[in-house]
Structure formats: C-alpha cells, structure tokens
N, C-alpha and C positions, 0 to 999 in steps of 0.2 A: 797185486800179485807178488807172492813171496818167491824168492830165488835162493835155492840152497847152494852154497859154495862148498866144494870139496876141498879138504886140506891139501896143501902141497905135499910132495913126497917126503921132504925133510920133516914136516910136522907129523906126518902119519907114522914115520919110523923112528922118530926121536933123533937126538943129536948123534953125529958120527962117533963111532968108537964105543957106543953102548953106555957111556956115562951120562949122568944128568938126572938120575933118580927115577927112571922108568922101571926099575925093578929087574928081575931076572929075565923078563921077556925081551929085553933089548938085544939087538944083534951085536955080535962081537965085531971087532975092526975088520978081520978078513972077510966075514960074511957081508958087511956093509960095502967093502971095496968090491967084492965079487958082484954084489947086486948092482952097484953103481956101474960097473963095467958092462954087465949084461944090459942095463938100461941104455947106456951110451951106444952099444952095438946095435940094439934094436932101433934106437932113434936114427942112427946113421943109415941102417937098412931101409927104414921107412922113408927117410929123406931121399935116398937113391931111387926107391920105387916111385915116389911122387914126382921126382924130376923126370924119370923115364915117361911116366904118364903125361906130364906136361909137354915134353918134347913131341910125343905121338899126337897129342891133341893139337898142338901148334901146327904140325905137318898136315893133319887132316883139315884144319881150318884153312891153311894156305891153299890146299888142293880144292877145297870147296869154294873158296873165294875165286879161284881161277876159273872153275867151271861156271860159276855164277856170271863172271865177266863174259865168258864165251857165249853163254846162253843169252845174255843181254844183247850182245852184238847180233846173234842169230835172230832174235826177236825183232830187233830194229830192221834188219835186212828183210825179213819176211813182211813186216809192216810196210816197208817201202814198196815191195813187190805187189802187195795187195792194193796199195794206194794207186799204183800205176795201172794195174790190171782192171780194177773195178771202176765203173763210172762214178763220178762224184755227183751226188744228188743233194740239192739244197732245198729245204722245206721251210717255209715261213713258220716262225715259232707258234703262231696262233693255230695254223693248220696242223702242225705237229701235235700240239696240246689237244686239239679237237679229235684228231685221229686216234691217239692213244687213250683218251678218256672214253671215246665211243667204243673202242676195242675192249676196254676194261668192262664197260657196261654189257657189251655183247658176251664176253666170256662169263661174267657172273650170271647173266640170263641163261646162257647155254648150260652152265653147271647146275643151276636150279632146275631147268627143264629135264636134265638127265636123271636127276634123283627124284 
C-alpha cells in the first residue's frame, strides 16, 4: 500500500522572506509573517475548541459512570429482592437437560405442525 505524504507548510511555501530561488511567486516577508500569524491564531482557536470538547466529554463520562454505578446498585438490590421473594428450586442437571431438550423437540415439532 502506498502512502502519500503531504509536504510541510514550510516546504509548500518556500523559505521565509521569499528568498531561495522560487521565483516571483514566493511570498514577501510581511505576507509570510501575516500568514504565519493567521496560522498560529487558527491553531490556538482549534486547540481551545478541542480542549472545550474534551472537558465536556470528560464531564459527560463522569456523569454516565455515576449513573452506571447507581444502576448497578439498583440491579443488585432488585436481584436480592427477587432472590428472597421467589422460592429457590433446585433441579438435578440430568433432569434439567432432559426437560429443556424435550422442550426443544416439542417446540420444533409444534413449529413444523403449524406450517
């Protein structure tokens, strides 16, 4: 797989000050300084925007983790209530296997009969 690498900004625009043999298309020193200043301002604005987004995302994550923790406690509490309210039935593993394998055969037979 071939990966194309874009030139850096300094390579794309030539050396600062317009000297270096790039001909009349090279930017003058004030233009290069102005462009560099605009680039720095836009980079700082982008950094600030990304930091704000990061802070918001971290706050959302903290809230979500708190809710997850609360829901986990609520689930555990409900599970304890179910365990105390419902009778505990123990079934021998062989009986369990027979019951559910028979139930599966019954369900398949029933579905074939329906169609």
